[in-house]
PyMOL CGO cylinders between C-alpha atoms (Angstrom):
from pymol import cmd
from pymol.cgo import CYLINDER

trace = [
    CYLINDER, 0.01, -0.01, 0.00, 1.45, 3.34, -1.02, 0.3, 1, 1, 1, 1, 1, 1,
    CYLINDER, 1.45, 3.34, -1.02, 1.58, 6.22, 1.40, 0.3, 1, 1, 1, 1, 1, 1,
    CYLINDER, 1.58, 6.22, 1.40, -0.34, 9.40, 0.70, 0.3, 1, 1, 1, 1, 1, 1,
    CYLINDER, -0.34, 9.40, 0.70, 2.86, 11.17, -0.42, 0.3, 1, 1, 1, 1, 1, 1,
    CYLINDER, 2.86, 11.17, -0.42, 3.78, 8.32, -2.74, 0.3, 1, 1, 1, 1, 1, 1,
    CYLINDER, 3.78, 8.32, -2.74, 0.30, 8.45, -4.24, 0.3, 1, 1, 1, 1, 1, 1,
    CYLINDER, 0.30, 8.45, -4.24, 0.71, 12.18, -4.83, 0.3, 1, 1, 1, 1, 1, 1,
    CYLINDER, 0.71, 12.18, -4.83, 4.06, 11.57, -6.55, 0.3, 1, 1, 1, 1, 1, 1,
    CYLINDER, 4.06, 11.57, -6.55, 2.82, 8.75, -8.81, 0.3, 1, 1, 1, 1, 1, 1,
    CYLINDER, 2.82, 8.75, -8.81, -0.38, 10.52, -9.90, 0.3, 1, 1, 1, 1, 1, 1,
    CYLINDER, -0.38, 10.52, -9.90, 1.51, 13.78, -10.52, 0.3, 1, 1, 1, 1, 1, 1,
    CYLINDER, 1.51, 13.78, -10.52, 4.08, 12.03, -12.72, 0.3, 1, 1, 1, 1, 1, 1,
    CYLINDER, 4.08, 12.03, -12.72, 1.28, 10.32, -14.63, 0.3, 1, 1, 1, 1, 1, 1,
    CYLINDER, 1.28, 10.32, -14.63, -0.66, 13.60, -15.08, 0.3, 1, 1, 1, 1, 1, 1,
    CYLINDER, -0.66, 13.60, -15.08, 2.42, 15.50, -16.24, 0.3, 1, 1, 1, 1, 1, 1,
    CYLINDER, 2.42, 15.50, -16.24, 3.25, 12.70, -18.69, 0.3, 1, 1, 1, 1, 1, 1,
    CYLINDER, 3.25, 12.70, -18.69, -0.28, 12.78, -20.16, 0.3, 1, 1, 1, 1, 1, 1,
    CYLINDER, -0.28, 12.78, -20.16, -0.09, 16.58, -20.47, 0.3, 1, 1, 1, 1, 1, 1,
    CYLINDER, -0.09, 16.58, -20.47, 3.31, 16.31, -22.10, 0.3, 1, 1, 1, 1, 1, 1,
    CYLINDER, 3.31, 16.31, -22.10, 1.88, 13.91, -24.71, 0.3, 1, 1, 1, 1, 1, 1,
    CYLINDER, 1.88, 13.91, -24.71, -1.06, 16.24, -25.27, 0.3, 1, 1, 1, 1, 1, 1,
    CYLINDER, -1.06, 16.24, -25.27, 1.37, 19.12, -25.80, 0.3, 1, 1, 1, 1, 1, 1,
    CYLINDER, 1.37, 19.12, -25.80, 3.53, 17.16, -28.25, 0.3, 1, 1, 1, 1, 1, 1,
    CYLINDER, 3.53, 17.16, -28.25, 0.69, 15.77, -30.32, 0.3, 1, 1, 1, 1, 1, 1,
    CYLINDER, 0.69, 15.77, -30.32, -1.98, 18.44, -30.04, 0.3, 1, 1, 1, 1, 1, 1,
    CYLINDER, -1.98, 18.44, -30.04, -0.05, 21.57, -29.10, 0.3, 1, 1, 1, 1, 1, 1,
    CYLINDER, -0.05, 21.57, -29.10, -2.01, 22.07, -25.84, 0.3, 1, 1, 1, 1, 1, 1,
    CYLINDER, -2.01, 22.07, -25.84, -0.17, 23.96, -23.13, 0.3, 1, 1, 1, 1, 1, 1,
    CYLINDER, -0.17, 23.96, -23.13, -0.68, 23.34, -19.40, 0.3, 1, 1, 1, 1, 1, 1,
    CYLINDER, -0.68, 23.34, -19.40, 0.25, 25.11, -16.23, 0.3, 1, 1, 1, 1, 1, 1,
    CYLINDER, 0.25, 25.11, -16.23, 2.45, 22.87, -14.05, 0.3, 1, 1, 1, 1, 1, 1,
    CYLINDER, 2.45, 22.87, -14.05, 0.97, 24.28, -10.85, 0.3, 1, 1, 1, 1, 1, 1,
    CYLINDER, 0.97, 24.28, -10.85, -2.51, 23.38, -12.00, 0.3, 1, 1, 1, 1, 1, 1,
    CYLINDER, -2.51, 23.38, -12.00, -1.37, 19.87, -12.91, 0.3, 1, 1, 1, 1, 1, 1,
    CYLINDER, -1.37, 19.87, -12.91, 0.01, 19.37, -9.43, 0.3, 1, 1, 1, 1, 1, 1,
    CYLINDER, 0.01, 19.37, -9.43, -3.14, 20.86, -7.89, 0.3, 1, 1, 1, 1, 1, 1,
    CYLINDER, -3.14, 20.86, -7.89, -5.33, 18.46, -9.95, 0.3, 1, 1, 1, 1, 1, 1,
    CYLINDER, -5.33, 18.46, -9.95, -3.22, 15.47, -8.90, 0.3, 1, 1, 1, 1, 1, 1,
    CYLINDER, -3.22, 15.47, -8.90, -3.44, 16.28, -5.21, 0.3, 1, 1, 1, 1, 1, 1,
    CYLINDER, -3.44, 16.28, -5.21, -7.22, 16.70, -5.39, 0.3, 1, 1, 1, 1, 1, 1,
    CYLINDER, -7.22, 16.70, -5.39, -7.59, 13.51, -7.34, 0.3, 1, 1, 1, 1, 1, 1,
    CYLINDER, -7.59, 13.51, -7.34, -5.66, 11.53, -4.70, 0.3, 1, 1, 1, 1, 1, 1,
    CYLINDER, -5.66, 11.53, -4.70, -7.50, 13.23, -1.83, 0.3, 1, 1, 1, 1, 1, 1,
    CYLINDER, -7.50, 13.23, -1.83, -10.90, 12.45, -3.34, 0.3, 1, 1, 1, 1, 1, 1,
    CYLINDER, -10.90, 12.45, -3.34, -10.10, 8.83, -4.10, 0.3, 1, 1, 1, 1, 1, 1,
    CYLINDER, -10.10, 8.83, -4.10, -8.67, 8.28, -0.63, 0.3, 1, 1, 1, 1, 1, 1,
    CYLINDER, -8.67, 8.28, -0.63, -11.62, 10.06, 0.98, 0.3, 1, 1, 1, 1, 1, 1,
    CYLINDER, -11.62, 10.06, 0.98, -14.27, 7.92, -0.60, 0.3, 1, 1, 1, 1, 1, 1,
    CYLINDER, -14.27, 7.92, -0.60, -12.07, 4.81, -0.64, 0.3, 1, 1, 1, 1, 1, 1,
    CYLINDER, -12.07, 4.81, -0.64, -13.09, 3.94, -4.16, 0.3, 1, 1, 1, 1, 1, 1,
    CYLINDER, -13.09, 3.94, -4.16, -12.53, 0.29, -5.00, 0.3, 1, 1, 1, 1, 1, 1,
    CYLINDER, -12.53, 0.29, -5.00, -10.67, -0.54, -8.17, 0.3, 1, 1, 1, 1, 1, 1,
    CYLINDER, -10.67, -0.54, -8.17, -13.58, -2.41, -9.66, 0.3, 1, 1, 1, 1, 1, 1,
    CYLINDER, -13.58, -2.41, -9.66, -16.67, -0.44, -8.82, 0.3, 1, 1, 1, 1, 1, 1,
    CYLINDER, -16.67, -0.44, -8.82, -15.55, 3.03, -7.77, 0.3, 1, 1, 1, 1, 1, 1,
    CYLINDER, -15.55, 3.03, -7.77, -17.35, 2.55, -4.46, 0.3, 1, 1, 1, 1, 1, 1,
    CYLINDER, -17.35, 2.55, -4.46, -16.07, 1.24, -1.17, 0.3, 1, 1, 1, 1, 1, 1,
    CYLINDER, -16.07, 1.24, -1.17, -16.47, 1.80, 2.55, 0.3, 1, 1, 1, 1, 1, 1,
    CYLINDER, -16.47, 1.80, 2.55, -15.07, 4.36, 4.94, 0.3, 1, 1, 1, 1, 1, 1,
    CYLINDER, -15.07, 4.36, 4.94, -14.89, 2.08, 7.97, 0.3, 1, 1, 1, 1, 1, 1,
    CYLINDER, -14.89, 2.08, 7.97, -18.35, 2.67, 9.35, 0.3, 1, 1, 1, 1, 1, 1,
    CYLINDER, -18.35, 2.67, 9.35, -19.43, -0.94, 9.68, 0.3, 1, 1, 1, 1, 1, 1,
    CYLINDER, -19.43, -0.94, 9.68, -19.41, -1.51, 5.97, 0.3, 1, 1, 1, 1, 1, 1,
    CYLINDER, -19.41, -1.51, 5.97, -21.66, 1.39, 5.13, 0.3, 1, 1, 1, 1, 1, 1,
    CYLINDER, -21.66, 1.39, 5.13, -21.36, 2.27, 1.47, 0.3, 1, 1, 1, 1, 1, 1,
    CYLINDER, -21.36, 2.27, 1.47, -19.69, 5.59, 0.88, 0.3, 1, 1, 1, 1, 1, 1,
    CYLINDER, -19.69, 5.59, 0.88, -22.17, 7.63, -1.12, 0.3, 1, 1, 1, 1, 1, 1,
    CYLINDER, -22.17, 7.63, -1.12, -25.24, 6.73, 0.95, 0.3, 1, 1, 1, 1, 1, 1,
    CYLINDER, -25.24, 6.73, 0.95, -25.64, 10.48, 1.34, 0.3, 1, 1, 1, 1, 1, 1,
    CYLINDER, -25.64, 10.48, 1.34, -24.38, 13.36, -0.74, 0.3, 1, 1, 1, 1, 1, 1,
    CYLINDER, -24.38, 13.36, -0.74, -21.09, 14.80, 0.50, 0.3, 1, 1, 1, 1, 1, 1,
    CYLINDER, -21.09, 14.80, 0.50, -19.30, 18.00, -0.44, 0.3, 1, 1, 1, 1, 1, 1,
    CYLINDER, -19.30, 18.00, -0.44, -15.76, 17.99, -1.71, 0.3, 1, 1, 1, 1, 1, 1,
    CYLINDER, -15.76, 17.99, -1.71, -12.63, 19.59, -0.29, 0.3, 1, 1, 1, 1, 1, 1,
    CYLINDER, -12.63, 19.59, -0.29, -10.25, 22.16, -1.68, 0.3, 1, 1, 1, 1, 1, 1,
    CYLINDER, -10.25, 22.16, -1.68, -12.82, 24.24, -3.53, 0.3, 1, 1, 1, 1, 1, 1,
    CYLINDER, -12.82, 24.24, -3.53, -13.86, 21.55, -5.98, 0.3, 1, 1, 1, 1, 1, 1,
    CYLINDER, -13.86, 21.55, -5.98, -17.39, 21.59, -7.39, 0.3, 1, 1, 1, 1, 1, 1,
    CYLINDER, -17.39, 21.59, -7.39, -19.64, 18.60, -7.84, 0.3, 1, 1, 1, 1, 1, 1,
    CYLINDER, -19.64, 18.60, -7.84, -22.14, 17.82, -10.62, 0.3, 1, 1, 1, 1, 1, 1,
    CYLINDER, -22.14, 17.82, -10.62, -24.74, 15.14, -9.98, 0.3, 1, 1, 1, 1, 1, 1,
    CYLINDER, -24.74, 15.14, -9.98, -26.74, 13.83, -12.95, 0.3, 1, 1, 1, 1, 1, 1,
    CYLINDER, -26.74, 13.83, -12.95, -29.63, 11.43, -13.33, 0.3, 1, 1, 1, 1, 1, 1,
    CYLINDER, -29.63, 11.43, -13.33, -32.36, 10.36, -15.72, 0.3, 1, 1, 1, 1, 1, 1,
    CYLINDER, -32.36, 10.36, -15.72, -35.66, 8.53, -15.95, 0.3, 1, 1, 1, 1, 1, 1,
    CYLINDER, -35.66, 8.53, -15.95, -37.39, 6.90, -18.89, 0.3, 1, 1, 1, 1, 1, 1,
    CYLINDER, -37.39, 6.90, -18.89, -41.18, 7.04, -19.00, 0.3, 1, 1, 1, 1, 1, 1,
    CYLINDER, -41.18, 7.04, -19.00, -42.00, 4.26, -21.46, 0.3, 1, 1, 1, 1, 1, 1,
    CYLINDER, -42.00, 4.26, -21.46, -45.75, 4.81, -21.24, 0.3, 1, 1, 1, 1, 1, 1,
    CYLINDER, -45.75, 4.81, -21.24, -45.48, 8.44, -22.33, 0.3, 1, 1, 1, 1, 1, 1,
    CYLINDER, -45.48, 8.44, -22.33, -42.40, 7.78, -24.47, 0.3, 1, 1, 1, 1, 1, 1,
    CYLINDER, -42.40, 7.78, -24.47, -40.53, 10.55, -22.70, 0.3, 1, 1, 1, 1, 1, 1,
    CYLINDER, -40.53, 10.55, -22.70, -37.21, 10.88, -20.93, 0.3, 1, 1, 1, 1, 1, 1,
    CYLINDER, -37.21, 10.88, -20.93, -36.18, 13.35, -18.26, 0.3, 1, 1, 1, 1, 1, 1,
    CYLINDER, -36.18, 13.35, -18.26, -32.71, 14.49, -17.27, 0.3, 1, 1, 1, 1, 1, 1,
    CYLINDER, -32.71, 14.49, -17.27, -31.83, 16.22, -14.02, 0.3, 1, 1, 1, 1, 1, 1,
    CYLINDER, -31.83, 16.22, -14.02, -28.55, 17.93, -13.06, 0.3, 1, 1, 1, 1, 1, 1,
    CYLINDER, -28.55, 17.93, -13.06, -27.49, 19.81, -9.95, 0.3, 1, 1, 1, 1, 1, 1,
    CYLINDER, -27.49, 19.81, -9.95, -24.23, 21.67, -9.44, 0.3, 1, 1, 1, 1, 1, 1,
    CYLINDER, -24.23, 21.67, -9.44, -22.97, 22.44, -5.92, 0.3, 1, 1, 1, 1, 1, 1,
    CYLINDER, -22.97, 22.44, -5.92, -19.85, 23.92, -4.40, 0.3, 1, 1, 1, 1, 1, 1,
    CYLINDER, -19.85, 23.92, -4.40, -17.66, 22.53, -1.60, 0.3, 1, 1, 1, 1, 1, 1,
    CYLINDER, -17.66, 22.53, -1.60, -20.05, 23.90, 1.02, 0.3, 1, 1, 1, 1, 1, 1,
    CYLINDER, -20.05, 23.90, 1.02, -23.14, 22.30, -0.53, 0.3, 1, 1, 1, 1, 1, 1,
    CYLINDER, -23.14, 22.30, -0.53, -24.43, 25.63, -1.89, 0.3, 1, 1, 1, 1, 1, 1,
    CYLINDER, -24.43, 25.63, -1.89, -26.42, 25.14, -5.07, 0.3, 1, 1, 1, 1, 1, 1,
    CYLINDER, -26.42, 25.14, -5.07, -24.97, 26.92, -8.07, 0.3, 1, 1, 1, 1, 1, 1,
    CYLINDER, -24.97, 26.92, -8.07, -27.46, 25.59, -10.61, 0.3, 1, 1, 1, 1, 1, 1,
    CYLINDER, -27.46, 25.59, -10.61, -30.26, 23.12, -11.11, 0.3, 1, 1, 1, 1, 1, 1,
    CYLINDER, -30.26, 23.12, -11.11, -31.02, 21.98, -14.64, 0.3, 1, 1, 1, 1, 1, 1,
    CYLINDER, -31.02, 21.98, -14.64, -33.88, 19.83, -15.96, 0.3, 1, 1, 1, 1, 1, 1,
    CYLINDER, -33.88, 19.83, -15.96, -34.86, 18.72, -19.43, 0.3, 1, 1, 1, 1, 1, 1,
    CYLINDER, -34.86, 18.72, -19.43, -37.79, 16.70, -20.65, 0.3, 1, 1, 1, 1, 1, 1,
    CYLINDER, -37.79, 16.70, -20.65, -37.95, 15.42, -24.22, 0.3, 1, 1, 1, 1, 1, 1,
    CYLINDER, -37.95, 15.42, -24.22, -39.36, 12.73, -26.49, 0.3, 1, 1, 1, 1, 1, 1,
    CYLINDER, -39.36, 12.73, -26.49, -36.40, 10.56, -27.34, 0.3, 1, 1, 1, 1, 1, 1,
    CYLINDER, -36.40, 10.56, -27.34, -36.26, 6.81, -27.96, 0.3, 1, 1, 1, 1, 1, 1,
    CYLINDER, -36.26, 6.81, -27.96, -33.20, 5.98, -25.83, 0.3, 1, 1, 1, 1, 1, 1,
    CYLINDER, -33.20, 5.98, -25.83, -32.65, 2.55, -24.33, 0.3, 1, 1, 1, 1, 1, 1,
    CYLINDER, -32.65, 2.55, -24.33, -31.70, 2.47, -20.67, 0.3, 1, 1, 1, 1, 1, 1,
    CYLINDER, -31.70, 2.47, -20.67, -27.95, 2.22, -21.15, 0.3, 1, 1, 1, 1, 1, 1,
    CYLINDER, -27.95, 2.22, -21.15, -27.92, 5.07, -23.67, 0.3, 1, 1, 1, 1, 1, 1,
    CYLINDER, -27.92, 5.07, -23.67, -30.00, 7.23, -21.31, 0.3, 1, 1, 1, 1, 1, 1,
    CYLINDER, -30.00, 7.23, -21.31, -27.53, 6.61, -18.50, 0.3, 1, 1, 1, 1, 1, 1,
    CYLINDER, -27.53, 6.61, -18.50, -24.61, 7.72, -20.67, 0.3, 1, 1, 1, 1, 1, 1,
    CYLINDER, -24.61, 7.72, -20.67, -26.57, 10.69, -22.02, 0.3, 1, 1, 1, 1, 1, 1,
    CYLINDER, -26.57, 10.69, -22.02, -27.26, 11.93, -18.48, 0.3, 1, 1, 1, 1, 1, 1,
    CYLINDER, -27.26, 11.93, -18.48, -23.51, 12.12, -17.85, 0.3, 1, 1, 1, 1, 1, 1,
    CYLINDER, -23.51, 12.12, -17.85, -22.95, 13.78, -21.22, 0.3, 1, 1, 1, 1, 1, 1,
    CYLINDER, -22.95, 13.78, -21.22, -25.48, 16.48, -20.41, 0.3, 1, 1, 1, 1, 1, 1,
    CYLINDER, -25.48, 16.48, -20.41, -23.91, 16.95, -16.98, 0.3, 1, 1, 1, 1, 1, 1,
    CYLINDER, -23.91, 16.95, -16.98, -20.53, 17.62, -18.64, 0.3, 1, 1, 1, 1, 1, 1,
    CYLINDER, -20.53, 17.62, -18.64, -22.19, 20.04, -21.09, 0.3, 1, 1, 1, 1, 1, 1,
    CYLINDER, -22.19, 20.04, -21.09, -23.77, 21.98, -18.20, 0.3, 1, 1, 1, 1, 1, 1,
    CYLINDER, -23.77, 21.98, -18.20, -20.39, 22.20, -16.47, 0.3, 1, 1, 1, 1, 1, 1,
    CYLINDER, -20.39, 22.20, -16.47, -18.72, 23.37, -19.67, 0.3, 1, 1, 1, 1, 1, 1,
    CYLINDER, -18.72, 23.37, -19.67, -21.37, 26.03, -20.33, 0.3, 1, 1, 1, 1, 1, 1,
    CYLINDER, -21.37, 26.03, -20.33, -20.90, 27.30, -16.76, 0.3, 1, 1, 1, 1, 1, 1,
    CYLINDER, -20.90, 27.30, -16.76, -17.17, 27.55, -17.40, 0.3, 1, 1, 1, 1, 1, 1,
    CYLINDER, -17.17, 27.55, -17.40, -16.31, 25.13, -14.60, 0.3, 1, 1, 1, 1, 1, 1,
    CYLINDER, -16.31, 25.13, -14.60, -12.88, 23.67, -13.94, 0.3, 1, 1, 1, 1, 1, 1,
    CYLINDER, -12.88, 23.67, -13.94, -11.79, 21.38, -11.15, 0.3, 1, 1, 1, 1, 1, 1,
    CYLINDER, -11.79, 21.38, -11.15, -15.02, 19.47, -10.69, 0.3, 1, 1, 1, 1, 1, 1,
    CYLINDER, -15.02, 19.47, -10.69, -16.35, 15.97, -10.13, 0.3, 1, 1, 1, 1, 1, 1,
    CYLINDER, -16.35, 15.97, -10.13, -19.19, 14.43, -12.13, 0.3, 1, 1, 1, 1, 1, 1,
    CYLINDER, -19.19, 14.43, -12.13, -21.19, 11.85, -10.17, 0.3, 1, 1, 1, 1, 1, 1,
    CYLINDER, -21.19, 11.85, -10.17, -23.86, 9.40, -11.21, 0.3, 1, 1, 1, 1, 1, 1,
    CYLINDER, -23.86, 9.40, -11.21, -25.25, 6.14, -9.83, 0.3, 1, 1, 1, 1, 1, 1,
    CYLINDER, -25.25, 6.14, -9.83, -24.47, 4.12, -12.96, 0.3, 1, 1, 1, 1, 1, 1,
    CYLINDER, -24.47, 4.12, -12.96, -21.28, 2.13, -12.27, 0.3, 1, 1, 1, 1, 1, 1,
    CYLINDER, -21.28, 2.13, -12.27, -21.15, 0.72, -15.80, 0.3, 1, 1, 1, 1, 1, 1,
    CYLINDER, -21.15, 0.72, -15.80, -21.13, 4.08, -17.49, 0.3, 1, 1, 1, 1, 1, 1,
    CYLINDER, -21.13, 4.08, -17.49, -18.45, 5.46, -15.16, 0.3, 1, 1, 1, 1, 1, 1,
    CYLINDER, -18.45, 5.46, -15.16, -16.25, 2.41, -15.78, 0.3, 1, 1, 1, 1, 1, 1,
    CYLINDER, -16.25, 2.41, -15.78, -16.64, 2.80, -19.55, 0.3, 1, 1, 1, 1, 1, 1,
    CYLINDER, -16.64, 2.80, -19.55, -15.75, 6.52, -19.43, 0.3, 1, 1, 1, 1, 1, 1,
    CYLINDER, -15.75, 6.52, -19.43, -12.69, 5.89, -17.28, 0.3, 1, 1, 1, 1, 1, 1,
    CYLINDER, -12.69, 5.89, -17.28, -11.59, 3.13, -19.67, 0.3, 1, 1, 1, 1, 1, 1,
    CYLINDER, -11.59, 3.13, -19.67, -11.84, 5.56, -22.59, 0.3, 1, 1, 1, 1, 1, 1,
    CYLINDER, -11.84, 5.56, -22.59, -15.07, 4.22, -24.08, 0.3, 1, 1, 1, 1, 1, 1,
    CYLINDER, -15.07, 4.22, -24.08, -16.26, 0.94, -25.54, 0.3, 1, 1, 1, 1, 1, 1,
    CYLINDER, -16.26, 0.94, -25.54, -16.67, 0.53, -29.30, 0.3, 1, 1, 1, 1, 1, 1,
    CYLINDER, -16.67, 0.53, -29.30, -18.92, -2.50, -28.78, 0.3, 1, 1, 1, 1, 1, 1,
    CYLINDER, -18.92, -2.50, -28.78, -21.41, -0.77, -26.47, 0.3, 1, 1, 1, 1, 1, 1,
    CYLINDER, -21.41, -0.77, -26.47, -24.80, 0.17, -27.88, 0.3, 1, 1, 1, 1, 1, 1,
    CYLINDER, -24.80, 0.17, -27.88, -24.12, 3.71, -26.69, 0.3, 1, 1, 1, 1, 1, 1,
    CYLINDER, -24.12, 3.71, -26.69, -20.55, 3.93, -28.01, 0.3, 1, 1, 1, 1, 1, 1,
    CYLINDER, -20.55, 3.93, -28.01, -21.38, 7.12, -29.88, 0.3, 1, 1, 1, 1, 1, 1,
    CYLINDER, -21.38, 7.12, -29.88, -22.31, 8.86, -26.65, 0.3, 1, 1, 1, 1, 1, 1,
    CYLINDER, -22.31, 8.86, -26.65, -19.17, 7.57, -24.97, 0.3, 1, 1, 1, 1, 1, 1,
    CYLINDER, -19.17, 7.57, -24.97, -17.09, 8.94, -27.84, 0.3, 1, 1, 1, 1, 1, 1,
    CYLINDER, -17.09, 8.94, -27.84, -18.79, 12.34, -27.48, 0.3, 1, 1, 1, 1, 1, 1,
    CYLINDER, -18.79, 12.34, -27.48, -17.99, 12.29, -23.77, 0.3, 1, 1, 1, 1, 1, 1,
    CYLINDER, -17.99, 12.29, -23.77, -14.32, 11.54, -24.48, 0.3, 1, 1, 1, 1, 1, 1,
    CYLINDER, -14.32, 11.54, -24.48, -14.18, 14.49, -26.87, 0.3, 1, 1, 1, 1, 1, 1,
    CYLINDER, -14.18, 14.49, -26.87, -15.66, 16.80, -24.26, 0.3, 1, 1, 1, 1, 1, 1,
    CYLINDER, -15.66, 16.80, -24.26, -13.28, 15.53, -21.59, 0.3, 1, 1, 1, 1, 1, 1,
    CYLINDER, -13.28, 15.53, -21.59, -10.26, 15.99, -23.86, 0.3, 1, 1, 1, 1, 1, 1,
    CYLINDER, -10.26, 15.99, -23.86, -11.17, 19.67, -24.14, 0.3, 1, 1, 1, 1, 1, 1,
    CYLINDER, -11.17, 19.67, -24.14, -11.94, 20.06, -20.45, 0.3, 1, 1, 1, 1, 1, 1,
    CYLINDER, -11.94, 20.06, -20.45, -9.50, 20.28, -17.58, 0.3, 1, 1, 1, 1, 1, 1,
    CYLINDER, -9.50, 20.28, -17.58, -9.51, 18.65, -14.16, 0.3, 1, 1, 1, 1, 1, 1,
    CYLINDER, -9.51, 18.65, -14.16, -12.65, 16.56, -14.42, 0.3, 1, 1, 1, 1, 1, 1,
    CYLINDER, -12.65, 16.56, -14.42, -13.09, 13.45, -12.25, 0.3, 1, 1, 1, 1, 1, 1,
    CYLINDER, -13.09, 13.45, -12.25, -15.85, 10.86, -12.66, 0.3, 1, 1, 1, 1, 1, 1,
    CYLINDER, -15.85, 10.86, -12.66, -17.23, 8.93, -9.70, 0.3, 1, 1, 1, 1, 1, 1,
    CYLINDER, -17.23, 8.93, -9.70, -19.90, 6.34, -9.13, 0.3, 1, 1, 1, 1, 1, 1,
    CYLINDER, -19.90, 6.34, -9.13, -22.14, 6.89, -6.08, 0.3, 1, 1, 1, 1, 1, 1,
    CYLINDER, -22.14, 6.89, -6.08, -25.17, 5.14, -4.66, 0.3, 1, 1, 1, 1, 1, 1,
    CYLINDER, -25.17, 5.14, -4.66, -28.70, 5.96, -5.69, 0.3, 1, 1, 1, 1, 1, 1,
    CYLINDER, -28.70, 5.96, -5.69, -29.32, 7.70, -2.35, 0.3, 1, 1, 1, 1, 1, 1,
    CYLINDER, -29.32, 7.70, -2.35, -26.38, 10.04, -2.91, 0.3, 1, 1, 1, 1, 1, 1,
    CYLINDER, -26.38, 10.04, -2.91, -27.83, 10.94, -6.28, 0.3, 1, 1, 1, 1, 1, 1,
    CYLINDER, -27.83, 10.94, -6.28, -31.43, 11.40, -5.25, 0.3, 1, 1, 1, 1, 1, 1,
    CYLINDER, -31.43, 11.40, -5.25, -31.59, 15.21, -5.61, 0.3, 1, 1, 1, 1, 1, 1,
    CYLINDER, -31.59, 15.21, -5.61, -30.80, 14.77, -9.30, 0.3, 1, 1, 1, 1, 1, 1,
    CYLINDER, -30.80, 14.77, -9.30, -33.51, 12.14, -9.48, 0.3, 1, 1, 1, 1, 1, 1,
    CYLINDER, -33.51, 12.14, -9.48, -36.15, 14.46, -8.01, 0.3, 1, 1, 1, 1, 1, 1,
    CYLINDER, -36.15, 14.46, -8.01, -35.10, 16.97, -10.65, 0.3, 1, 1, 1, 1, 1, 1,
    CYLINDER, -35.10, 16.97, -10.65, -35.78, 14.27, -13.24, 0.3, 1, 1, 1, 1, 1, 1,
    CYLINDER, -35.78, 14.27, -13.24, -39.36, 13.98, -11.98, 0.3, 1, 1, 1, 1, 1, 1,
    CYLINDER, -39.36, 13.98, -11.98, -39.63, 17.72, -12.50, 0.3, 1, 1, 1, 1, 1, 1,
    CYLINDER, -39.63, 17.72, -12.50, -38.15, 17.33, -15.99, 0.3, 1, 1, 1, 1, 1, 1,
    CYLINDER, -38.15, 17.33, -15.99, -40.80, 14.87, -17.09, 0.3, 1, 1, 1, 1, 1, 1,
    CYLINDER, -40.80, 14.87, -17.09, -43.45, 17.53, -16.55, 0.3, 1, 1, 1, 1, 1, 1,
    CYLINDER, -43.45, 17.53, -16.55, -41.86, 20.03, -18.93, 0.3, 1, 1, 1, 1, 1, 1,
    CYLINDER, -41.86, 20.03, -18.93, -41.29, 20.03, -22.68, 0.3, 1, 1, 1, 1, 1, 1,
    CYLINDER, -41.29, 20.03, -22.68, -37.99, 21.88, -22.89, 0.3, 1, 1, 1, 1, 1, 1,
    CYLINDER, -37.99, 21.88, -22.89, -35.22, 22.97, -20.48, 0.3, 1, 1, 1, 1, 1, 1,
    CYLINDER, -35.22, 22.97, -20.48, -35.68, 24.57, -17.08, 0.3, 1, 1, 1, 1, 1, 1,
    CYLINDER, -35.68, 24.57, -17.08, -32.78, 26.25, -15.20, 0.3, 1, 1, 1, 1, 1, 1,
    CYLINDER, -32.78, 26.25, -15.20, -32.61, 27.49, -11.64, 0.3, 1, 1, 1, 1, 1, 1,
    CYLINDER, -32.61, 27.49, -11.64, -29.48, 29.60, -11.00, 0.3, 1, 1, 1, 1, 1, 1,
    CYLINDER, -29.48, 29.60, -11.00, -28.36, 29.50, -7.37, 0.3, 1, 1, 1, 1, 1, 1,
    CYLINDER, -28.36, 29.50, -7.37, -31.78, 28.12, -6.48, 0.3, 1, 1, 1, 1, 1, 1,
    CYLINDER, -31.78, 28.12, -6.48, -33.71, 24.87, -6.45, 0.3, 1, 1, 1, 1, 1, 1,
    CYLINDER, -33.71, 24.87, -6.45, -37.33, 24.06, -7.28, 0.3, 1, 1, 1, 1, 1, 1,
    CYLINDER, -37.33, 24.06, -7.28, -39.65, 23.64, -4.31, 0.3, 1, 1, 1, 1, 1, 1,
    CYLINDER, -39.65, 23.64, -4.31, -39.76, 19.85, -4.74, 0.3, 1, 1, 1, 1, 1, 1,
    CYLINDER, -39.76, 19.85, -4.74, -36.03, 19.71, -4.00, 0.3, 1, 1, 1, 1, 1, 1,
    CYLINDER, -36.03, 19.71, -4.00, -35.60, 22.36, -1.34, 0.3, 1, 1, 1, 1, 1, 1,
    CYLINDER, -35.60, 22.36, -1.34, -36.06, 20.25, 1.78, 0.3, 1, 1, 1, 1, 1, 1,
    CYLINDER, -36.06, 20.25, 1.78, -33.85, 17.45, 0.45, 0.3, 1, 1, 1, 1, 1, 1,
    CYLINDER, -33.85, 17.45, 0.45, -31.02, 19.84, -0.53, 0.3, 1, 1, 1, 1, 1, 1,
    CYLINDER, -31.02, 19.84, -0.53, -31.17, 21.61, 2.85, 0.3, 1, 1, 1, 1, 1, 1,
    CYLINDER, -31.17, 21.61, 2.85, -31.08, 18.24, 4.62, 0.3, 1, 1, 1, 1, 1, 1,
    CYLINDER, -31.08, 18.24, 4.62, -27.95, 17.22, 2.70, 0.3, 1, 1, 1, 1, 1, 1,
    CYLINDER, -27.95, 17.22, 2.70, -26.28, 20.52, 3.55, 0.3, 1, 1, 1, 1, 1, 1,
    CYLINDER, -26.28, 20.52, 3.55, -26.79, 19.81, 7.24, 0.3, 1, 1, 1, 1, 1, 1,
    CYLINDER, -26.79, 19.81, 7.24, -25.63, 16.18, 7.11, 0.3, 1, 1, 1, 1, 1, 1,
]
cmd.load_cgo(trace, "trace")
């Protein structure tokens, strides 16, 4: 088991090497201080949640309780985007819900979209993450974590996509977005930790376009968000 300092060193070397390759092949320039900052935050977040190598979820020593049973803010000024979806087969509609919060749990934005799209379940899971990244990009965010309760999608994104998946096109689009973004981490959390985004989904199914709440939440979410801020 590596020490915390050794983890910092290894991840920093890896990040600098990736940035070096990006500079050589694509001409992208990076700030070394930001690379080190990203590496430290990455290690801190992974150690904090104790993510397992296989599932991205583990325990934090509380009698086997799954980390992610409740939403938790991040450290070091990082922002968190939670995204979710729901398919209404009877009405042939799909809803997407996204919430962006800072390290103190303060809501920066809630976003909901309802539309008539014939996605299968796996594609809808991937599309929810894609839309979460788009929201973060449009807000101009850097240094943030994208969370969802779909372990399969997170694993595919971290692996760099899957050409055999039915939603490979969405995974490819995510990889393109991530290549243009900086300091984005993807994590799998439990359904309970992602429930605010799910309640936004229910709101989304009642609308026909996009609804946005800046630094505010719809009434249906208010009590839940305030409860998570206190926890």
